[in-house]
C-alpha positions in Angstrom: -1.8 7.9 30.6 -2.1 5.2 32.6 0.7 3.5 34.2 0.5 2.6 38.1 3.9 3.8 38.8 5.1 7.4 39.7 5.3 10.3 36.7 9.1 9.6 36.6 9.0 5.6 36.0 8.8 4.5 32.8 9.3 1.0 31.1 12.0 -0.2 30.1 13.2 -1.2 26.6 12.9 -4.7 25.3 12.9 -6.6 22.1 9.0 -6.0 21.9 10.3 -2.6 21.8 11.7 -2.4 18.8 9.7 -5.3 16.7 9.1 -4.2 12.6 10.3 -1.2 13.2 14.5 0.6 14.0 12.7 4.2 16.5 15.9 5.1 16.7 15.4 6.5 13.4 12.5 8.6 14.6 11.6 12.4 16.0 8.5 12.3 17.7 7.2 15.8 18.5 5.1 16.0 22.1 2.5 18.5 22.2 1.2 19.0 25.6 0.9 21.9 28.0 0.6 19.3 30.8 4.5 19.0 32.2 4.5 16.2 33.7 2.4 14.2 31.3 4.8 16.0 28.8 7.9 14.6 30.2 6.5 11.2 31.0 5.9 10.2 27.4 9.1 12.0 26.1 11.0 9.6 28.5 9.0 6.6 27.5 9.2 7.3 23.7 13.0 7.5 24.9 13.5 4.6 26.6 12.1 2.8 23.9 14.4 4.1 21.3 13.0 7.1 19.5 14.0 10.8 19.8 11.9 13.0 21.5 11.0 16.6 21.7 8.8 18.2 24.1 6.5 21.6 23.0 4.0 23.2 25.1 1.8 24.8 22.5 1.7 26.0 18.9 4.6 28.2 19.1 7.2 25.8 20.9 5.4 23.3 18.3 6.5 25.5 15.3 10.0 26.5 16.1 10.9 22.7 16.5 9.5 21.5 13.4 11.2 24.9 11.5 14.5 23.4 14.1 14.6 19.9 13.8 11.3 18.9 12.0 9.5 15.9 13.0 8.7 12.2 11.7 5.6 12.4 14.0 3.3 14.8 16.0 1.7 13.4 18.8 -0.6 16.7 19.5 -3.0 17.0 22.3 -6.2 19.0 21.9 -6.6 21.0 24.7 -4.2 23.2 24.6 -3.3 26.9 25.6 -3.5 29.7 22.7 -4.4 27.6 19.5 -6.1 24.1 20.2 -4.7 21.2 19.1 -7.3 21.3 15.9 -6.1 24.4 14.8 -2.6 23.5 14.9 -3.7 20.1 13.4 -5.2 22.4 10.3 -2.2 24.6 9.9 0.1 21.5 10.0 -2.4 20.1 7.1 -2.2 23.4 4.8 2.0 23.1 4.8 3.1 20.5 2.1 5.0 17.6 3.4 4.0 17.6 6.9 4.9 14.7 9.1 1.6 11.9 10.6 -0.2 13.5 13.5 -1.6 11.3 16.2 -3.9 13.7 18.5 -4.8 12.9 22.2 -8.5 13.5 22.8 -10.5 13.0 26.2 -11.9 9.4 26.6 -15.0 9.1 24.3 -15.6 12.0 23.0 -16.4 10.5 19.3 -17.0 14.3 17.7 -13.2 14.8 18.9 -12.1 11.8 17.1 -14.4 12.6 14.0 -13.2 16.2 13.7 -9.3 15.4 14.3 -9.8 12.6 11.3 -11.5 15.1 9.1 -9.1 18.0 9.3 -6.4 15.4 8.4 -5.3 13.6 11.0 -4.1 10.0 11.4 -4.3 8.5 14.3 -6.0 9.1 17.9 -5.4 8.3 21.2 -8.3 8.6 23.7 -6.9 9.7 27.3 -6.4 7.7 29.5 -4.0 5.8 27.6 -1.3 3.1 28.4 2.3 2.9 27.9 1.7 0.4 25.7 -1.0 1.6 23.4 0.9 4.9 23.0 4.3 2.9 21.8 1.8 0.7 19.5 -0.1 3.4 18.1 2.9 5.5 17.3 4.9 2.7 15.7 2.0 2.0 13.7 1.6 5.4 12.4 5.3 5.3 11.3 5.2 2.0 9.9 2.4 3.4 7.5 3.5 6.4 6.6 7.5 4.0 5.6 6.2 1.3 3.7 5.6 2.0 0.2 3.5 -1.1 -0.5 0.7 -2.9 1.7 0.1 -6.4 2.1 -0.7 -8.0 -1.3 -4.7 -8.7 -1.8 -6.4 -11.4 -4.1 -5.8 -11.5 -7.1 -2.7 -9.2 -7.6 -0.8 -11.8 -8.8 2.8 -13.2 -8.6 6.0 -11.8 -9.8 7.7 -8.2 -9.1 5.3 -5.7 -6.8 3.6 -2.9 -8.8 5.1 0.2 -8.6 2.3 1.9 -10.0 -1.6 1.6 -9.5 -3.7 2.9 -12.7 -7.5 3.8 -11.7 -10.0 6.4 -14.2 -6.7 7.9 -15.1 -5.3 8.4 -11.6 -2.4 6.9 -11.4 -0.9 6.0 -7.4 3.3 6.0 -7.4 4.1 3.4 -4.4 7.4 4.5 -4.3 7.0 8.3 -3.9 3.5 7.4 -2.3 2.0 9.7 -4.3 -1.4 10.1 -6.2 -1.5 12.0 -9.1 -4.9 13.1 -10.8 -5.8 12.7 -14.8 -4.7 15.9 -15.4 -0.8 15.6 -14.3 -1.4 17.0 -10.7 -0.3 16.0 -7.4 -3.3 15.5 -4.8 -1.9 15.9 -1.1 -3.2 13.2 0.9 -3.0 12.4 5.1 -1.5 9.4 5.9 -4.3 8.0 6.5 -6.2 8.4 3.3 -3.6 7.2 1.4 -3.6 4.3 3.4 -7.4 3.8 2.8 -7.2 4.2 -0.7 -4.4 1.7 -1.5 -6.8 -0.7 1.1 -9.4 -0.2 -1.5 -6.9 -0.6 -4.3 -6.0 -3.7 -3.2 -9.5 -5.2 -3.2 -11.1 -3.3 -6.1 -14.5 -3.8 -6.7 -15.1 -6.4 -4.1 -17.6 -4.9 -0.9 -15.5 -4.3 1.9 -17.0 -3.8 5.2 -16.2 -1.1 8.0 -14.1 -2.9 10.2 -12.6 -4.8 7.7 -11.4 -1.4 5.6 -10.1 -0.5 9.3 -8.2 -3.6 10.0 -6.7 -3.3 6.1 -6.0 0.9 6.2 -5.8 1.2 9.9 -4.3 -1.8 11.4 -6.5 -1.8 13.8 -10.8 -3.1 14.2 -12.9 0.4 14.8 -15.0 0.6 17.7 -18.9 -0.5 17.4 -20.2 3.2 17.5 -16.4 4.5 16.1 -17.0 6.8 12.4 -13.7 6.9 11.4 -13.7 5.1 8.7 -16.8 7.2 7.2 -14.8 10.0 7.9 -11.9 9.0 5.8 -14.4 7.4 2.9 -16.0 10.9 3.0 -12.6 13.0 3.0 -11.0 10.5 0.1 -14.5 11.1 -2.1 -14.0 14.7 -2.1 -10.1 14.4 -3.4 -11.2 11.8 -6.2 -14.4 12.2 -7.2 -14.8 16.0 -8.1 -17.7 16.4 -6.0 -21.2 16.8 -7.1 -21.3 15.4 -11.2 -18.1 14.0 -10.7 -18.1 10.0 -11.8 -18.9 8.0 -8.2 -15.6 5.7 -7.5 -16.5 4.5 -4.4 -19.6 3.2 -3.7 -21.7 3.0 -0.3 -23.3 -0.3 0.3 -26.1 0.2 2.5 -25.9 -2.5 5.4 -22.4 -3.9 4.1 -20.2 -1.1 3.6 -18.3 0.1 0.6 -16.9 -0.9 -2.8 -14.5 0.4 -5.1 -15.8 0.2 -8.1 -13.0 0.9 -10.7 -11.2 -1.9 -12.2 -7.2 -1.1 -11.5 -4.1 -1.7 -13.7 -1.0 -3.0 -12.1 2.6 -1.6 -13.2 5.3 -3.6 -12.5 
């Protein structure tokens, strides 16, 4: 983490630290084997109103999750024993796991793509600054809490919708749950859910990758960032049923993607 100060220093809490979120209610589990870095991150989080627990490896991560749970896991890729990717895969195999922000090496696009493909909600490239860390943690927590995104064009007036329906699928906004035409709940990561809501809020319209990234993850992707393509691929596998399934999301060459079905909103 780039600080310009010693490892024991931390930015003081201020009004900007709490804008738009009540971090006192949130517990962040920091999985990092570098002790000075782990302590610095945990201290920064605590001084900005979060609860923070450190873990050196996968064993301590599982112990902390079983004992106290967590609202978000900040997971380093390079760990002794099981790597961050292996732990992420194991986390996503459990139902109801918290959102995960992967910490990756700067410029390691392959690591970021792999993390997103395994179900990470965001990534934090090293070296990172204090404000970026706090901003990404807040953004992921905020996305995990808000049941309805900002209404897009054509959403109408009056009561906010409770359910969104398309091609037999149902999204329950209060539960943040996707239900298949067969009535089965489909497990989505936070990033996949946000991507789906971005499409449902702008159906039958071509959305460029940077616009999708802005709508679904609250930031613009880098010029060579493949994260949107990875997330679209993951979402397609879950709602299109593989080869032979009806197309739901169409690639528009040179322009982006379009969500093909009409969307019904039920208040």
